[in-house]
N, CA and C of each residue as an Amber inpcrd file, in Angstrom:
protein
   264
   1.2210000  -0.7510000   0.2080000  -0.0940000   0.3420000   0.0600000
   0.7850000   1.1580000  -0.1270000   0.7890000   1.9260000  -0.8330000
   1.2880000   3.5550000  -0.9420000   0.8670000   4.5240000  -0.1010000
   1.5320000   4.7410000   1.0870000   0.8070000   6.0020000   1.8600000
   1.6340000   7.2090000   2.0860000   2.5860000   7.4280000   0.6270000
   3.2640000   8.4230000   0.4970000   1.6640000   9.5800000   0.0120000
   1.7670000  10.7870000   0.9410000   0.2630000  11.7290000   0.1200000
   1.0340000  12.0260000  -1.6230000  -0.0380000  12.1960000  -1.8990000
   0.2520000  12.6560000  -3.7180000  -0.6820000  13.6900000  -3.8080000
  -0.5180000  14.6080000  -4.1740000  -1.8790000  16.0350000  -4.9120000
  -1.6380000  16.5380000  -5.8380000  -2.7750000  16.5110000  -6.6560000
  -3.4280000  17.3920000  -7.3260000  -4.0280000  18.3280000  -7.6020000
  -3.1970000  19.8260000  -8.0800000  -4.4090000  20.5190000  -7.5790000
  -5.1480000  21.1410000  -9.5430000  -6.1730000  21.7450000  -9.3570000
  -7.2600000  21.8640000 -10.3540000  -8.4170000  22.7900000 -10.1680000
  -9.0110000  23.3810000 -11.1530000  -9.9780000  24.0340000 -11.3470000
 -11.7020000  23.0240000 -11.7720000 -11.8940000  23.0570000 -10.7700000
 -13.8930000  22.3160000 -10.6880000 -14.5500000  23.3990000 -11.0030000
 -16.2380000  22.8410000 -10.5760000 -17.0110000  23.8850000 -10.1710000
 -18.0070000  22.5960000  -9.2290000 -18.3220000  23.4250000  -8.9590000
 -19.8810000  22.7370000  -7.6610000 -20.8890000  22.3500000  -8.2510000
 -21.5080000  21.6110000  -8.6970000 -22.1810000  20.4470000  -9.7880000
 -23.8670000  20.8280000  -8.6960000 -24.8480000  21.3500000  -9.9090000
 -26.4870000  21.7130000  -9.1540000 -26.7980000  20.3560000  -7.4780000
 -26.4640000  19.1280000  -7.9390000 -26.8600000  18.8720000  -6.0600000
 -25.6750000  19.1220000  -5.4040000 -24.3650000  19.7720000  -5.5500000
 -23.6370000  20.0940000  -4.1520000 -22.2770000  19.1460000  -4.3800000
 -22.4250000  18.3520000  -5.3290000 -21.2870000  17.4660000  -5.4420000
 -20.4090000  18.1690000  -6.0230000 -19.4590000  18.0370000  -5.8070000
 -18.0300000  18.2300000  -6.9240000 -17.4810000  17.9590000  -7.4060000
 -17.1330000  18.5080000  -9.0950000 -16.9030000  18.1080000 -10.3490000
 -14.6520000  17.3780000 -10.1230000 -14.6210000  16.0160000 -10.7500000
 -13.1680000  15.7710000 -10.8340000 -12.9930000  15.2940000 -12.1710000
 -11.8040000  15.6520000 -12.5750000 -11.4760000  15.1820000 -13.9560000
 -11.2400000  14.0800000 -13.9550000 -11.4060000  12.8410000 -15.0390000
 -10.9400000  12.1020000 -15.0660000  -9.4510000  12.4290000 -15.2980000
  -8.8320000  13.1180000 -15.9790000  -7.5980000  12.4220000 -15.6990000
  -6.6720000  12.9380000 -14.1840000  -7.1760000  13.1040000 -13.2630000
  -7.1490000  13.3650000 -12.0660000  -7.1440000  12.6910000 -11.3440000
  -8.5490000  11.8190000 -11.2980000  -8.8550000  10.4600000 -10.5160000
  -7.7430000   9.5180000 -11.3500000  -7.3890000   9.2240000 -12.8510000
  -6.6330000   8.2830000 -13.2860000  -5.1500000   9.1930000 -12.5480000
  -4.4250000   9.5480000 -12.3170000  -3.7140000   9.8680000 -12.1520000
  -3.2680000   9.5400000 -10.1490000  -4.4460000   9.7140000  -9.9220000
  -3.9770000   9.8150000  -7.9380000  -4.8230000   7.9090000  -8.1590000
  -4.6190000   7.4480000  -8.9270000  -5.6040000   5.8820000  -8.6940000
  -6.4700000   6.2080000  -8.1330000  -7.5730000   6.4700000  -8.0850000
  -8.6750000   7.0220000  -7.4110000  -9.9190000   5.6430000  -8.0080000
 -10.8940000   4.9920000  -6.5090000 -11.4410000   3.9470000  -6.8680000
 -12.4400000   4.6530000  -6.4390000 -13.5670000   4.4420000  -6.9380000
 -15.3370000   4.4380000  -6.3610000 -14.6770000   4.2680000  -4.5270000
 -15.2150000   5.6580000  -3.7800000 -15.2170000   5.8230000  -2.1110000
 -13.7140000   5.6310000  -1.7400000 -13.0610000   6.1040000  -2.4080000
 -11.7300000   6.2220000  -2.1380000 -11.8260000   7.5760000  -1.0530000
 -10.8740000   7.8860000  -0.1420000 -10.7440000   8.7930000   1.0280000
 -10.2650000  10.0170000   0.7460000 -10.5870000  11.3550000   0.5790000
  -8.9940000  12.0170000  -0.0510000  -9.7720000  13.5800000   0.4050000
  -8.8230000  14.4890000   1.1770000  -8.7350000  15.3550000   1.4510000
  -9.3350000  16.2260000   0.6190000 -10.3490000  17.3230000   0.7970000
 -10.6780000  18.6530000  -0.2620000 -10.4910000  19.8290000   0.5350000
  -9.5390000  20.4240000  -0.5860000  -9.5350000  21.9250000  -0.2980000
  -9.9690000  22.6830000  -0.7450000 -10.9160000  23.8490000  -0.6880000
 -11.5720000  24.4530000  -1.5820000 -11.0760000  26.2000000  -1.3260000
 -10.6380000  26.6960000  -2.2910000 -10.6620000  28.0460000  -2.2090000
 -11.0940000  28.5270000  -3.6680000 -12.3760000  29.9340000  -3.2650000
 -12.9660000  30.3330000  -4.6260000 -12.1490000  30.9860000  -5.6320000
 -12.5270000  31.4210000  -7.0230000 -11.8460000  31.6060000  -8.0530000
 -12.6000000  32.3570000  -8.8800000 -12.3990000  32.8720000  -9.7820000
 -13.0930000  33.6230000 -11.0780000 -14.3320000  34.9780000 -10.4980000
 -15.7230000  34.6100000 -10.6690000 -16.7260000  34.7130000 -11.0070000
 -17.5150000  35.0960000  -9.0250000 -16.7220000  34.3740000  -8.6340000
 -17.6910000  35.1270000  -7.0430000 -16.2020000  35.7530000  -6.4640000
 -15.2780000  35.7040000  -6.8270000 -13.7470000  36.7540000  -6.5290000
 -14.5170000  38.2280000  -7.1570000 -15.1640000  38.1750000  -8.3400000
 -14.8840000  39.3210000  -9.3860000 -16.9430000  40.0100000  -8.5470000
 -17.1760000  38.7100000  -8.1590000 -18.6820000  39.5370000  -7.3340000
 -18.4910000  40.0490000  -5.8680000 -17.5300000  39.7830000  -5.2700000
 -16.9890000  40.5080000  -4.1720000 -16.5800000  41.7940000  -4.2300000
 -15.5580000  41.7320000  -5.7070000 -14.4860000  42.8560000  -5.5830000
 -16.0280000  44.3860000  -5.4160000 -17.0750000  43.2730000  -6.5530000
 -18.0730000  44.6380000  -7.2540000 -18.4630000  44.9420000  -6.3230000
 -19.1410000  44.2940000  -4.9080000 -20.1240000  44.5530000  -3.9810000
 -18.8320000  45.2020000  -3.1220000 -18.0160000  45.1150000  -2.8710000
 -17.5310000  46.1820000  -2.2690000 -17.2820000  47.7560000  -3.0950000
 -16.8430000  47.3090000  -3.7980000 -17.1030000  48.2190000  -5.2300000
 -17.9480000  49.5900000  -4.8410000 -19.8140000  48.5170000  -4.6530000
 -20.7230000  49.4610000  -4.6970000 -20.6760000  50.1400000  -3.4370000
 -20.1640000  48.9900000  -2.7010000 -20.6600000  49.7790000  -1.1020000
 -19.6560000  50.9320000  -0.6940000 -19.0850000  50.8950000  -1.3570000
 -17.9020000  52.0530000  -1.0200000 -18.0500000  53.4810000  -1.8380000
 -19.0260000  53.5330000  -2.5970000 -19.5240000  54.2330000  -3.6690000
 -20.3430000  54.8900000  -2.8340000 -21.4990000  54.6720000  -2.1220000
 -22.6750000  54.7980000  -1.4430000 -22.2780000  56.3960000  -0.8310000
 -21.4860000  56.1240000  -0.0070000 -20.8710000  58.2180000   0.5500000
 -20.6930000  58.8610000  -0.6190000 -20.0310000  58.3430000  -2.0270000
 -19.9850000  59.9390000  -2.5600000 -20.9490000  59.9820000  -3.5530000
 -22.0230000  59.2650000  -3.5660000 -22.9250000  59.6810000  -4.4620000
 -24.4070000  60.0110000  -3.5390000 -23.8010000  60.2760000  -1.7040000
 -25.6130000  60.5330000  -1.2700000 -25.6640000  61.9170000  -1.1010000
 -26.5470000  61.7090000  -1.1230000 -27.2310000  63.1070000  -1.0100000
 -27.2970000  63.5670000   0.4640000 -26.9230000  65.7500000  -0.2640000
 -26.4880000  66.6110000   0.7970000 -27.1790000  66.7840000   2.2300000
 -26.8270000  66.0360000   3.2400000 -27.7900000  65.8370000   4.6060000
 -28.2260000  67.7340000   5.0620000 -29.5170000  67.7540000   6.0170000
 -29.3270000  68.7230000   6.5940000 -28.5890000  69.0320000   7.6990000
 -28.2020000  68.5820000   8.1940000 -27.8690000  68.7160000   9.6370000
 -26.3550000  69.5100000   9.2740000 -25.8810000  70.2790000  10.3010000
 -24.3280000  70.8660000  10.2260000 -23.5320000  69.8900000  11.3020000
 -22.2590000  69.8980000  10.3770000 -21.5470000  68.9090000  11.4850000
 -22.0440000  67.9340000  11.9480000 -22.2630000  66.8060000  10.9050000
 -23.4000000  65.8700000  11.5430000 -22.3670000  65.2040000  12.0670000
 -20.6980000  64.8500000  11.3920000 -19.8980000  63.5450000  11.8170000
 -19.6080000  63.7810000  13.4450000 -19.3700000  65.2770000  13.8180000
 -18.5120000  65.9270000  15.0580000 -19.9950000  65.9860000  15.7310000
 -21.1450000  66.2110000  15.2070000 -22.3960000  66.1670000  16.4010000
 -23.3260000  65.2110000  16.2030000 -22.5390000  64.0400000  16.1870000
 -22.9780000  62.6410000  16.0140000 -23.9260000  62.2560000  17.0570000
 -23.0980000  61.6630000  18.0010000 -23.8950000  61.3840000  19.2140000
 -25.0000000  62.2340000  19.9830000 -24.8350000  63.8980000  19.5080000
 -25.9760000  64.7570000  20.3200000 -27.4250000  64.6530000  19.6240000
 -26.9420000  64.4560000  17.7930000 -28.0710000  64.4310000  16.8880000
 -28.6060000  63.1360000  17.2800000 -28.4120000  62.0770000  17.6100000
 -28.8010000  60.4930000  17.6190000 -29.2910000  60.7920000  19.1010000
 -28.1690000  60.8960000  19.8720000 -28.5390000  59.9970000  21.4280000
 -28.9620000  61.3100000  21.9700000 -29.3900000  62.4840000  21.6130000
 -29.2810000  63.8850000  23.0390000 -28.3950000  64.1130000  23.8150000
 -27.0130000  63.2410000  23.5140000 -25.7390000  63.4400000  24.4990000
 -24.5840000  64.4200000  23.3880000 -24.3240000  65.3400000  24.5970000
 -23.6600000  66.4160000  24.0720000 -21.8650000  65.8540000  23.5230000
 -21.3880000  66.0190000  22.6670000 -20.2380000  65.3870000  22.2980000
 -18.9780000  66.1800000  22.6630000 -17.9360000  65.7110000  22.8130000
 -16.7270000  66.0410000  23.3010000 -16.0120000  66.7510000  22.4700000
């Protein structure tokens, strides 16, 4: 029995039933049989990463496109306006 750890890296996808795709070439390289026990490490790439980046860009843009407020010095007077406390 070969106890030496072997690793292969590839880009796969999550299938509609929640299972992960495994290319035949990887299965053959590692001599995997049905019910083989393997360690899986997942990192997101591509669309998910782009989606997160776009979400942060949108979030950051919110302050730049906000309508002018009606309160003077709202940042400095935050506590007083919201909690009726005098700011220091």
